[in-house]
One Martini backbone bead per residue (centre of mass of N, CA, C, O) as a GRO file, in nm:
protein
  266
    1MET     BB    1  -8.588  16.994  -0.093
    2THR     BB    2  -8.794  16.945   0.163
    3THR     BB    3  -8.851  16.985   0.494
    4THR     BB    4  -8.995  16.708   0.533
    5ALA     BB    5  -8.760  16.536   0.409
    6LEU     BB    6  -8.541  16.634   0.610
    7ALA     BB    7  -8.698  16.517   0.879
    8LEU     BB    8  -8.636  16.246   0.756
    9PRO     BB    9  -8.491  15.972   0.764
   10LYS     BB   10  -8.251  15.818   0.615
   11VAL     BB   11  -8.183  15.510   0.512
   12GLY     BB   12  -7.887  15.483   0.663
   13LEU     BB   13  -7.923  15.586   0.960
   14PRO     BB   14  -8.037  15.340   1.127
   15ALA     BB   15  -7.807  15.154   1.042
   16ALA     BB   16  -7.583  15.316   1.165
   17ASP     BB   17  -7.695  15.314   1.468
   18PHE     BB   18  -7.689  15.013   1.490
   19LEU     BB   19  -7.381  14.957   1.437
   20LYS     BB   20  -7.273  15.123   1.670
   21LEU     BB   21  -7.391  14.927   1.885
   22ARG     BB   22  -7.285  14.649   1.769
   23ARG     BB   23  -6.967  14.748   1.817
   24ARG     BB   24  -7.034  14.741   2.127
   25ARG     BB   25  -6.940  14.507   2.328
   26GLY     BB   26  -7.033  14.577   2.609
   27LEU     BB   27  -7.337  14.631   2.527
   28VAL     BB   28  -7.385  14.342   2.431
   29VAL     BB   29  -7.329  14.193   2.685
   30VAL     BB   30  -7.522  14.342   2.880
   31THR     BB   31  -7.781  14.289   2.721
   32SER     BB   32  -7.764  13.987   2.715
   33LEU     BB   33  -7.758  13.929   3.016
   34LEU     BB   34  -8.034  14.092   3.096
   35THR     BB   35  -8.179  13.866   2.915
   36VAL     BB   36  -8.085  13.590   2.830
   37GLY     BB   37  -7.909  13.521   3.065
   38ALA     BB   38  -8.131  13.540   3.297
   39VAL     BB   39  -8.305  13.316   3.177
   40VAL     BB   40  -8.112  13.082   3.185
   41LEU     BB   41  -8.031  13.103   3.484
   42THR     BB   42  -8.322  13.071   3.613
   43TYR     BB   43  -8.389  12.787   3.491
   44ALA     BB   44  -8.138  12.635   3.591
   45ILE     BB   45  -8.178  12.674   3.895
   46ILE     BB   46  -8.470  12.548   3.913
   47GLU     BB   47  -8.401  12.265   3.777
   48ILE     BB   48  -8.186  12.185   3.971
   49LEU     BB   49  -8.354  12.186   4.230
   50HIS     BB   50  -8.556  11.981   4.126
   51LEU     BB   51  -8.348  11.746   4.086
   52VAL     BB   52  -8.245  11.737   4.379
   53ASP     BB   53  -8.569  11.835   4.493
   54SER     BB   54  -8.884  11.752   4.395
   55VAL     BB   55  -9.044  11.815   4.657
   56LYS     BB   56  -8.967  12.110   4.715
   57HIS     BB   57  -8.913  12.147   4.402
   58GLY     BB   58  -9.039  12.249   4.133
   59PRO     BB   59  -9.081  12.303   3.825
   60ALA     BB   60  -8.975  12.526   3.578
   61GLY     BB   61  -9.239  12.531   3.454
   62GLY     BB   62  -9.515  12.679   3.360
   63VAL     BB   63  -9.718  12.948   3.442
   64GLN     BB   64  -9.584  13.066   3.696
   65ASN     BB   65  -9.290  13.088   3.592
   66PHE     BB   66  -9.359  13.240   3.337
   67GLY     BB   67  -9.450  13.493   3.487
   68HIS     BB   68  -9.189  13.554   3.652
   69VAL     BB   69  -8.987  13.567   3.390
   70ALA     BB   70  -9.141  13.789   3.245
   71PHE     BB   71  -9.107  14.001   3.469
   72LEU     BB   72  -8.796  13.992   3.462
   73ILE     BB   73  -8.786  14.103   3.172
   74THR     BB   74  -8.898  14.378   3.228
   75MET     BB   75  -8.697  14.473   3.442
   76LEU     BB   76  -8.429  14.413   3.279
   77GLY     BB   77  -8.512  14.537   3.029
   78SER     BB   78  -8.539  14.833   3.138
   79VAL     BB   79  -8.243  14.849   3.194
   80ALA     BB   80  -8.149  14.812   2.905
   81ALA     BB   81  -8.310  15.047   2.794
   82ALA     BB   82  -8.151  15.257   2.953
   83ILE     BB   83  -7.867  15.190   2.832
   84VAL     BB   84  -7.936  15.226   2.534
   85GLY     BB   85  -8.090  15.499   2.529
   86SER     BB   86  -7.839  15.656   2.642
   87SER     BB   87  -7.649  15.585   2.414
   88VAL     BB   88  -7.813  15.704   2.187
   89GLY     BB   89  -7.843  16.001   2.299
   90VAL     BB   90  -7.498  16.046   2.362
   91GLY     BB   91  -7.297  15.918   2.192
   92ASP     BB   92  -7.202  16.141   1.981
   93LEU     BB   93  -7.109  16.325   2.208
   94ASP     BB   94  -6.903  16.148   2.343
   95ALA     BB   95  -6.745  16.090   2.067
   96GLY     BB   96  -6.729  16.374   1.899
   97VAL     BB   97  -6.945  16.361   1.621
   98TYR     BB   98  -7.178  16.559   1.599
   99ARG     BB   99  -7.048  16.784   1.434
  100GLU     BB  100  -6.982  16.611   1.178
  101LEU     BB  101  -7.287  16.536   1.117
  102VAL     BB  102  -7.387  16.834   1.076
  103VAL     BB  103  -7.169  16.946   0.857
  104THR     BB  104  -7.286  16.746   0.622
  105GLY     BB  105  -7.617  16.835   0.609
  106ARG     BB  106  -7.782  16.694   0.801
  107SER     BB  107  -8.058  16.655   0.959
  108ARG     BB  108  -8.128  16.674   1.284
  109ARG     BB  109  -8.401  16.522   1.282
  110ALA     BB  110  -8.281  16.273   1.137
  111LEU     BB  111  -8.080  16.201   1.346
  112PHE     BB  112  -8.283  16.155   1.568
  113ALA     BB  113  -8.502  15.965   1.437
  114SER     BB  114  -8.293  15.722   1.379
  115ARG     BB  115  -8.254  15.613   1.677
  116ILE     BB  116  -8.512  15.463   1.722
  117PRO     BB  117  -8.478  15.216   1.520
  118GLY     BB  118  -8.193  15.155   1.585
  119GLY     BB  119  -8.215  15.088   1.884
  120LEU     BB  120  -8.464  14.869   1.855
  121ALA     BB  121  -8.297  14.684   1.661
  122PHE     BB  122  -8.108  14.609   1.901
  123LEU     BB  123  -8.291  14.538   2.158
  124LEU     BB  124  -8.538  14.350   2.086
  125PRO     BB  125  -8.400  14.086   2.015
  126PHE     BB  126  -8.318  14.019   2.296
  127VAL     BB  127  -8.604  14.016   2.421
  128ALA     BB  128  -8.721  13.805   2.227
  129ALA     BB  129  -8.525  13.574   2.294
  130ALA     BB  130  -8.597  13.563   2.602
  131TYR     BB  131  -8.895  13.494   2.562
  132ALA     BB  132  -8.867  13.238   2.387
  133LEU     BB  133  -8.731  13.080   2.603
  134THR     BB  134  -8.960  13.096   2.808
  135ALA     BB  135  -9.177  12.955   2.639
  136VAL     BB  136  -9.018  12.688   2.604
  137ALA     BB  137  -8.968  12.633   2.915
  138SER     BB  138  -9.267  12.614   3.004
  139VAL     BB  139  -9.300  12.344   2.857
  140VAL     BB  140  -9.057  12.154   2.878
  141PHE     BB  141  -9.060  12.202   3.219
  142ALA     BB  142  -9.348  12.118   3.332
  143ASP     BB  143  -9.422  11.839   3.443
  144GLY     BB  144  -9.757  11.864   3.449
  145LEU     BB  145  -9.807  12.145   3.441
  146PRO     BB  146  -9.956  12.408   3.355
  147GLN     BB  147  -9.977  12.565   3.043
  148PRO     BB  148  -9.938  12.791   2.820
  149GLY     BB  149 -10.111  12.948   2.586
  150MET     BB  150 -10.107  13.113   2.303
  151ARG     BB  151 -10.247  13.379   2.402
  152LEU     BB  152 -10.049  13.424   2.627
  153PHE     BB  153  -9.795  13.448   2.470
  154VAL     BB  154  -9.873  13.692   2.299
  155VAL     BB  155  -9.964  13.896   2.518
  156THR     BB  156  -9.702  13.889   2.683
  157GLY     BB  157  -9.509  13.967   2.459
  158LEU     BB  158  -9.636  14.256   2.415
  159TRP     BB  159  -9.598  14.357   2.699
  160VAL     BB  160  -9.284  14.342   2.701
  161LEU     BB  161  -9.224  14.517   2.451
  162LEU     BB  162  -9.376  14.769   2.546
  163GLU     BB  163  -9.208  14.826   2.801
  164VAL     BB  164  -8.931  14.849   2.674
  165THR     BB  165  -9.004  15.066   2.464
  166PHE     BB  166  -9.082  15.289   2.664
  167TYR     BB  167  -8.810  15.319   2.820
  168PHE     BB  168  -8.645  15.387   2.579
  169LEU     BB  169  -8.791  15.650   2.500
  170LEU     BB  170  -8.756  15.790   2.772
  171THR     BB  171  -8.441  15.782   2.782
  172LEU     BB  172  -8.374  15.923   2.522
  173GLY     BB  173  -8.496  16.196   2.586
  174LEU     BB  174  -8.341  16.243   2.855
  175ALA     BB  175  -8.054  16.227   2.733
  176CYS     BB  176  -8.082  16.474   2.555
  177VAL     BB  177  -8.130  16.678   2.773
  178LEU     BB  178  -7.878  16.605   2.980
  179GLY     BB  179  -7.617  16.469   2.843
  180SER     BB  180  -7.633  16.193   3.042
  181ARG     BB  181  -7.588  15.872   3.112
  182SER     BB  182  -7.587  15.832   3.414
  183TYR     BB  183  -7.832  16.010   3.503
  184THR     BB  184  -8.045  15.874   3.330
  185ILE     BB  185  -8.023  15.585   3.455
  186GLY     BB  186  -8.079  15.670   3.749
  187ILE     BB  187  -8.365  15.795   3.704
  188VAL     BB  188  -8.511  15.567   3.567
  189LEU     BB  189  -8.461  15.345   3.773
  190ALA     BB  190  -8.587  15.494   4.022
  191VAL     BB  191  -8.868  15.511   3.886
  192ARG     BB  192  -8.906  15.200   3.819
  193LEU     BB  193  -8.813  15.063   4.110
  194ALA     BB  194  -8.900  15.279   4.343
  195LEU     BB  195  -9.126  15.513   4.287
  196THR     BB  196  -9.364  15.333   4.172
  197PRO     BB  197  -9.429  15.157   4.430
  198LEU     BB  198  -9.453  15.394   4.627
  199ILE     BB  199  -9.685  15.557   4.482
  200ALA     BB  200  -9.894  15.301   4.489
  201SER     BB  201  -9.907  15.288   4.819
  202ILE     BB  202 -10.034  15.591   4.810
  203SER     BB  203 -10.368  15.654   4.854
  204ALA     BB  204 -10.383  15.966   4.889
  205LEU     BB  205 -10.316  16.039   4.580
  206GLY     BB  206 -10.503  15.882   4.403
  207PHE     BB  207 -10.528  15.966   4.068
  208VAL     BB  208 -10.217  16.039   4.047
  209ARG     BB  209 -10.112  15.752   4.001
  210GLU     BB  210 -10.230  15.728   3.695
  211LEU     BB  211  -9.979  15.905   3.580
  212VAL     BB  212  -9.796  15.658   3.606
  213PRO     BB  213  -9.658  15.442   3.384
  214GLY     BB  214  -9.616  15.189   3.558
  215ILE     BB  215  -9.906  15.152   3.630
  216ALA     BB  216 -10.019  15.133   3.357
  217LEU     BB  217  -9.855  14.883   3.275
  218GLU     BB  218  -9.966  14.697   3.505
  219ASN     BB  219 -10.265  14.688   3.357
  220LEU     BB  220 -10.139  14.500   3.115
  221THR     BB  221 -10.127  14.246   3.256
  222PRO     BB  222 -10.191  13.945   3.226
  223VAL     BB  223 -10.434  13.769   3.386
  224ALA     BB  224 -10.296  13.492   3.426
  225ILE     BB  225 -10.023  13.660   3.577
  226ALA     BB  226 -10.097  13.883   3.778
  227ASP     BB  227 -10.065  13.740   4.055
  228THR     BB  228  -9.765  13.663   4.012
  229VAL     BB  229  -9.646  13.978   3.946
  230ARG     BB  230  -9.774  14.149   4.143
  231GLN     BB  231  -9.703  14.460   4.310
  232GLY     BB  232  -9.894  14.557   4.522
  233PRO     BB  233 -10.133  14.762   4.453
  234HIS     BB  234 -10.432  14.778   4.254
  235ILE     BB  235 -10.475  15.029   3.988
  236PRO     BB  236 -10.742  15.084   3.812
  237MET     BB  237 -10.774  15.118   3.448
  238SER     BB  238 -10.850  15.240   3.155
  239VAL     BB  239 -10.769  15.207   2.836
  240ALA     BB  240 -10.763  15.505   2.780
  241ALA     BB  241 -10.580  15.595   3.009
  242ILE     BB  242 -10.345  15.425   2.940
  243ALA     BB  243 -10.281  15.532   2.667
  244ALA     BB  244 -10.255  15.830   2.744
  245VAL     BB  245 -10.016  15.807   2.937
  246LEU     BB  246  -9.810  15.663   2.747
  247ILE     BB  247  -9.823  15.873   2.506
  248VAL     BB  248  -9.742  16.124   2.648
  249TRP     BB  249  -9.483  16.052   2.771
  250ALA     BB  250  -9.340  15.966   2.505
  251ALA     BB  251  -9.401  16.230   2.345
  252VAL     BB  252  -9.250  16.427   2.549
  253ALA     BB  253  -8.984  16.300   2.549
  254VAL     BB  254  -8.922  16.305   2.244
  255GLY     BB  255  -8.979  16.598   2.191
  256VAL     BB  256  -8.775  16.730   2.399
  257GLY     BB  257  -8.533  16.560   2.284
  258ALA     BB  258  -8.544  16.687   1.995
  259TRP     BB  259  -8.529  16.975   2.061
  260ARG     BB  260  -8.245  16.965   2.214
  261ASP     BB  261  -8.082  16.822   1.984
  262THR     BB  262  -8.159  17.062   1.754
  263THR     BB  263  -8.040  17.322   1.949
  264ARG     BB  264  -7.776  17.242   1.994
  265ASP     BB  265  -7.449  17.279   2.010
  266ALA     BB  266  -7.201  17.149   1.795
   0.00000   0.00000   0.00000
């Protein structure tokens, strides 16, 4: 067997990583609450307020609320991504089974690489389900308000999935480097929820702000809902710059995480 073949994940490894996550009931509950549960609760509250006082509170559907809830999914979805990514990154270490996996003769690179499809297979269905509910609710509860079109549905869905996937990869790599789930989650959420808006508001930083992945992702917000979900100043970036920033951050995070995971003492 060649070195290249050993470096690739075996067929059963991603499925095994997926099953590890699915069997953790607490993780399943938290992830579902941060995605599907948050969407259901949000639309339920808005619709109840509308039914109680339709003059003061508008319908729950329509383009504007669709944008608000899609943005909510990216925010809470990134939190879910941080939790799942950190769990995938250090789960075997915390459980004390990493040594057992290594001594079986499996390639360390294969063990690391399998965590990416395994983790995404667990995380993204929750995000997709939450987004599907958002799309349906934006039409069903529109009550005369302008409704999102098919193009907006598709573009926004891709934007949501991209943002969640990016923060999953970033968290996975960082978790492997730090070897700590709590520290990793804290750092990623601080960057995502606090530091990114702060850096975006400091105009003196100039082009340096464009190196922040959160600002690059903000530029990918669909135009039809950009004014609804955008927070703080808008820092325009070219498509090439956006792609470069996101690819470099994700590649570095995964690359360094893979190096640390494959060179650590078993």
